[in-house]
N, C-alpha and C positions, 0 to 999 in steps of 0.2 A: 393525515393526522386526525384522530378522532378525539374531540374535546368532550369532557364529561358534561352531563346534563346539569351538574351542580354549578357549572360556570355561569356567570351572569354577563350579559351584554353591558360593557362599560360605557354606556351612552344614555342620554335622556331622550324621550320621545313624547310628543303631544299625546294626551289621553283625554277622552271624555267618558264619564260613567254616571250611572244613575242607580238609585235603589230599585229593587224589583217592582215596587209600586209606582215607579216613575214620578215620584213626588218632587224631585229636584234633579237638575242636571249640573254636574261639576265638570269644569274644564281646567285641566292642569297639565302636569308632565310627570312621566315616570322618572324616578331617580336612578334606578337600575332595574334590570329585568332578567329573569331566568326562564327556562322552559316550564317551570312549575309555579312561578309566582313573580311578583313585582312590588316595588315600593313606589308610592306616589307622593306628590306635593301639590296642594291646592290652596289658593287664597280663600280661606273661610274661617269664621269664628265659631262655627258649629261643628259638633262631632260628625265624622263621616259615617256613612251607612256601614253596618256590619257585613252585609252581603251586597254585592253590586253586579250589574251588567256593564261590562267595559268594552270600549273600542280603543285600541292602541294604534296610533298612526306612525308607523316606522318610516324613517327617512333614508334608510340604507339598503332597502330592497325595492324592487319594482312591485308596487301594490299599495293597498291602503290599509284598511282597518283589520287588526287582529281582534276577533270578537270572542269573548269568553265570559263566564260567570266566575266569581271569586268570593272568598270570605276573608275577613280581616283577621290578622294574627297579631298586630301591634298598631298602636296609634299614639300620637303625641303632637306637640307644637301648637295646640289650640290657643294657649295664652299669648303667643306671638302673632296670632292671626293667620298662621299657616297650618293647614291641616296636613299632617304627615301620617302616612299609614303604610303598612305592608300587607299585601293580600296574597293568599294562596289560591291558585286556579283550581276550581272544582269541576268545571265543565268547559270544554273547548271543542269546536268543530275540528275534524281531522285536517282539513286544509289549513285552518288557522294554526294548528299545532305544527304542521310541517313548515309553514312559513316562519313561525316563531323559532323552531329549531335551526332553520337555515339562517335566520337573522343572528342568533347567538354565534353560530359557527363563523359567519362572515365577519361580524364585528370584532370577534376575538382574533381572527387571523389578521385583520387589518391593523389592530393594535399591536400585535406581535411584530408585524413588518415595520410599523412606525417606531417601536422601541429599538429594533435592531439598526435603524438608521441613526439613532442617537449615539454619540461617541461613548457614552457610559455603557451601553448594552450591545454594541455592535458585534462583540465576540461571544455573546451568550447563546447557549443552546435553547431551542424552542421549548424543550421540556421544563427548563428552569423558569422561562418567562411565563409558561402556563401556570406554574405554581404561584408566581407573583400575581398574575391576573386573577387567580382563584381567591386570593386573600385581599388584594387591594380593591378599592372602589373608585370609579371615575366620578368626579364631581365637576361642576361648573361655577363660575363666579362672574358677575357683571362688573363693569367699571366702578372703581372705588370700594368694592366690597372687600371686607377683611376675611382672609382665609384662616389665619390664627393670630392671636394677640399676645404680646409680651405680658408676663406675669400671670397668665391664666393657663390652666391645664386643659380647658376645653379645646378640642381639635388638635391636641398635641400629637405629633407623629412626623412621618416622612412624606414629603410631597414631591411628585415628579411632574414637572410642567410639560404638558403635551402641546398646547396651542396658546398663544398669547404671551403677555409679559406681566411680571409681578415685581413690585418694589418691596424689598425686605429691609427693615430698619430696626436697629437696637433701640432701647429706651432713650439712650442719649448717643447721638452720632449721626452720621450721614447715611441715607438710604442707598441701597445698591440694587440696580435692576437685574432681573433674571429672565431669560427667555426660554423658548422650547428646548427641552432636553436637560434643563437644570434640575438639580436635586436640592431641595431646601427643607427646613424644618428642624426636628429635634430627634436624636437617637435616644435609646434608653440610658438612664443615668441615675444618680442618687435621688432619693426622695427629698422633697416633693417634685414630681415630674411636671414642670411648668414650662411654658414657652419663654424663651429668652429674647425673642425678637417678634416683630409684627410684620405680617405679610399682607400686602394690599394689591388688589388687581388694578393694573393700569389700563386695561380694556377688558373685553370679554376673554375669559381664561378657561381653559379646560385642563384638568390635572388628575393624576392618580394619587390617591391618599392611602397610606399604610398606617393605621392607628398604632399608637405605642403598644397597646395590648397585643397586637398581632406580630410585632417585630420578633419576639422569641420564636414564633412558629416559622417565620421566614428564615431565621438563622438555622433552625433545625432541618427544615425541608429543602431549602435552597441556599446553602452556605455561600455559594459563589455570588448569588444575587445580593445577599446580605453584605458581603465584603465590598462589592461594587458600590452599593448604596452608601455605606459608611465612608468609603474613600471619596465619593463624589459629593458628599454633603457640604453645601455651601460653596462649591466650586462652580464657576460660570463656564460651561463648555462652549465651543464655537457654535455659532448659529447654524442650524440645519439648512441645507439648500433644497430640501424637498418641497415641491409645490404640487402635491397631489390634489385629488378632487375634494377630499375632506377639508383641506385648508381653504379652498375657494368657498365651499359652502359655509364654513365658519365665518369667513369675512363678510359674506353677503347676507347672513341671517338677520332677519328683522328683529330688532329689540323692541317688542311690542309695548311693554310698560312705558319706556322712555319716548318712543316715537309716536305713540298715540296722543301725546301732548300736542302734536301738530294738527290734530283733527279739530276743526272749528266746532263750536257748540251750536246746537240747534236753537232757533228762536223760541221764545217762551210760548208763542202761539201754537207751535207744533204739539207740545205736550198737552196744551189746553184742548186742541182738536182731538187728540187721542183719548183723553179723559172723557170728552163729551160723547164720543161715539161708543165708548165702553159703558157709559152710564145709561141704564135702561129708562131712567126717568127724564133724560134729556129730550128737548123738543127742537124742531127746526129753527125756532127763534133763538134758542140758546146757541146753536152752531153759527147762525148768521151774525149774532152779536160778537162772537169770538173773531170771526173772519174780518169783520169790519174794522177791527183794531189795526189791521195791516193793510194800508191802502195799495201797496204794490201787489200784494197777494190777491186782493179783491180784483184789481185790474186784470190780472192774468186769468183768474177764474172766469170773469165776464168775457174776456177775449176768446177763450176756448169754447165756452158755451154758445157763443154767437158765430162760431166758425162752421165750416161745411161738415165737420165731424158730427154735429147734432142737427143742423138744418131746421131750426125752429122757424115758424112762419113769421114771427115778429122778433124784434130786438129785445133782449133781456137787459134791463138797465140797472138792476140792483141784485146784491147777493142774496137778499131775502127771497126774490123770485127764483133765483138759481136753486136754492135749497129746496123750494117747494116743487119745482119742475123735475129736478134730478133725483131728489131724495137726499137724506142726510149722509148716508154712506158714500154715495157716488160723488157728492160735492166734496166730502172729506178726502176721497181718493185724489181728486184734482188738487186740493190744497196740499196734501202730504207730498205728492210728487213735485209740485212747484217749489215747496220749501226745501226739499232735499237737493234739488237742482241749484237753488240759490245758495245753499250752504256749501256745497262741494265744488262748484265751478268758479274758477277765477276769471272774471270777465276781462281782465287785463292780459291774460295769457291765451292767445289764440291758437297756440300749438297743442294745448291739452284739452281738446274738446271731446266730451264723453257721449256724443250723440248715439253711437252704435250700442254702447253699453245700456243706455236708458231705453233704446228701442227694443233691446233684448228683454229687459226686465218688464217693459210694458207688454210685449208680446207674451211673455210668460204669464203676466197678470190676466190677460184676456183668455188665454188657454185655461188658466186655473178656474176662472169663472165658468167657462163652458164645461170643464170637467166636473165641477161641483154640481151643475145643473143635470149633467148626464148621469152622475152617480145617484143623485136623488131620484131621478126618473126611473132608472133601472131597478133600484132597490124597492121603490114603491110598486112597480109593476110586478116584481118577483114575489114580494111578500107584504102586501098592503096592511094586512091585519097585524103582523108582527111589528112593522115600522110604526103604525099608529099607536100600538101599545107602548113602544119604547119612547115615542115622543111625549106621551102622557105620563111617563115615568113609572109605568107598571113593570113589575119584575117578571110576570109570566104572560105569555101570549094568550089570546082568547082561544077557546075551544073550537073544534071544527064546526059546531053548530052555529057559531057566531059569524062565520064568514064562508068563503067558497072553499070547502074542503078543509083538510088539516093544514093549519098554519105552521109549516115547518121552517125553522130558521135556515137561511141560506148563507152562502159565503158573503153576500152583500150586506147583511144586516149589521155586522160589527161597526160599519162606518158611522152608524147613527147612535151608538152607545156613548155614554159619557166618557170622554177620553181621560187618561191619567194625567196628562200635562196639556196637550194641545186640544183635547176635546174632540167630539165628533164633527163631521162636516155638516153643520147645521146652520151656518150663517154664511150664505153664499157671497154676500158683498164684502165680507171680511177677507175672503180669499184674495181679492184683488190687492188689498193693502199688504197682506203677507207676501204676495209674489213681488210687488214693487220693491219691497225691502230685502228680498231673499239674497240678492247679489251685491248688497251694499259694500261688502268687503272687497269685491272685485273692482268696483268703481273707486274705492279709496286707494287700492293698490295702484291703479292706473294713474290717478290724479296726484297722489301724494308721494308715491314711491316709484317714479318712472324708471329708474335704473333696475330695480327689482323686477318690475313688470316686463321690461324689455328682455331681461335674461330668461324669465319664465317663458315668454312668447317664443323666443328662439329655441327653447328646449322642447316645445310641444311635439315636433316631428319625431324627436328621439324617444320621448317617453309615452307618446300615444295620445295624451290628452292633457288639458290644462291642469286638472286636479293633481295628477301624478307628477307633472313637471314642478309644480309648486312644492310638493312634499319633498321631492328629491333635492331641489336646488335651494329652497328657503327654509326647510325644516318646519314649515307651517303652511297653511293654505288660506284662500280667501274666505273660507267658511269660518275658521278660527279668528281671522282678522275681523270679519264682520260681526262675529259674536262679541268680541271685545268692544267694538264700536257701539253696538247695540246696548251693551251694559253701561258704557260711558255716557250714553245718551239717555239712560234710564228708560228704555223702551219696555213696555209691559210684556209679560208672557202672553201667548206663546211665541212672540216674534224672535227673541234671542235663540230659543230652541230651534225654530224653523231655519234660521240663518245658519246656525252651527251644524245642522244635521241634514240639510237638503240634498247633499250628495250621497249620504249613507245608503238610501234605498238602491241607488245605482251600483254602489260598491257591493252591497249584499247580493244583489242579483248576479253579479259576476263571480263572487267568491263562494257563496254557500251552496253546498250540494244537496243538503237535506231540504226537500221542498216544503215539508210541513213546518220546519223551523223557520224557513225563510218567510212563508206566508204569515206565520204568527208574528214575526218581527215587523213586517210591513203593515200589519193591521193594528199593531199596538199604538201606532202614531199615524192615523190615517191622513191627517192634514199634511204632515211631513212627506208622506208618500205621494200625495196629490201634487204638492208643490214641486217635488222632484220630477214627477212625470210631466208636469207643465213645462218645467225647464228643459227637459229632453225634447218635448214637442217643438218648442221654440228654436232650439238648436237644430233639430232635424229639418225644420222648415227654413233654416238659415235666416232667422229674423234678427236683425241687429248685428253685433260684432261676431265675427267668425273666428273662434279660437280652437276649433276642433280640427285635427288633422284630416278627418273626413266626417261627414254628418253622422251622428250616432244613431244606432238602431233603437227601437223601442222594445225593451224586454217584455215578452208576454206575461211574465209573472207579476209585473207591476200592474198591468191591466186587470189580471185576475184578482189581485189583492183588493182592488177597488170595485170589483164587480162589473168590470167592463169587458168588452169582447174585441176581437180583431176588427170587426165591422165598425165598432165605435171609433177605434183608432184611425181607420181609413177615412171616416167622415170628419174627424177632427183635423187630420192632416190636410184634407181638402179645403179646410177653412184657412189654411196658412196664408195664402195671398191676401185675403180680406183682412186678416188680423195684422199682417205687416202694414197695410195701408192705414188701419186704424191706429196702430202704435206710432207710426211716423207722424200722423196728423195730431195725435194727442201730445206727442213730444213738442212739436212745433208750437202748439198753443200755450203750453205751460212754461216753455223755455225762453220765450221772447219778452 
């Protein structure tokens, strides 16, 4: 059966997108999606960009982001704090287009099979159901959310419950529960066309909606479907016995807005430390003054600095000395890691110990610092005059007479230009902090949602890697979870962006065939690319938790984007054992 390209996938998918100038990242979900465009919903009180670069994260196919460029054709919902918009795809890679077409095909076939298992539609021809799916739209509702309300014409129409339960109540009278396969709502009638009942979700609900305006078209194009809908309206069919994979995924999906309430808040000292190191006017005394406010934190910092990890000739007795000896950023790294551990670890629960997760993030942090130093060194060696000009903020490189020959920009120089969101790789010590936080979503998933984590871990062998197992089984991933946590904690940019996107360079390296387009994407956000490469190196060297079916390879394109060579990668991998020891020692110091 060939489905028309005008059909839309009747599902929602996580999506991230930015304006072409990368001025802001939006994290939301697609409301529905076709081969040529999609609608999105984002929590924002600002107008959405007119043109966007988007990455759609499907959960019903093996794979990750569908990457495209798109322009807006409609926008609304700003007054309610929800940015809603429809976008038409203007540019998409061939592989992404093929994946998108297959996604539409698979999702519609699955919906047709689900509808045919319902008593209402079990005798329907697929051709008639295709007509219904071409006109209806699938929507979702969270617990206690109102689908439609008595006395109002907004959202009047016919609703077909696919998953979950709904309570339908008249203005006066007792509510009646309706489950999967039920048809509720309002058929066409005399003016004014208003809802006569109120429907409220009893849990997470997924449903097909046929607006009143489209019912005449259903009657004309699929009279059998129209007759069945009219006859089933308000009737409670027997509960379906199907227990397919979609049903399990729906039940296990993380309800982020609700369940993030379980995440504890960071101590006020954390944000004070972040503000201090971001402020160019801050001094070591300022940082020491902040740290001294937390005696437990100060004790951990002094214990770590006096450990074998640093091997100072004398005992350091004050946090003021620590800041002077280690430097502001290094001391802040110690404090930040210690505070994250204190916040996320329950000392009374010995069964949920995150040691291996933190050792991985610390290993990634050490690799990120080494990568930053190597990138700086290679770029300066390749084009010292050009880099010097960029550091000084000049727009043009010096002429050949000013240096050794003609100063030609190389593939390495973009790493040092002012980034659109995350900036150039110009502050090496910050890379450690970024990397320590990059997998915060994975730590939260392990500690706060153990059932979800166990299900994902068990699915890694089937789907090949953690990231894909998360998307398939939870309809989200630790990157998006970490982004929500970072926003809830009010962490400054570029930290939320790095957390949300640190797997994207790895995804792009697998999916994009156009080498020039891939390099351009990787170089637009060099810090994200660097953290992603550091994460791969730590996993490749098996530092900390092992959640890969097999150690991942290092894509040469990531090295090239950062101006690194295969020899650089070999030397970095050779540092793996030493980095593992440092990560373990660092963790022991700040976690005791």
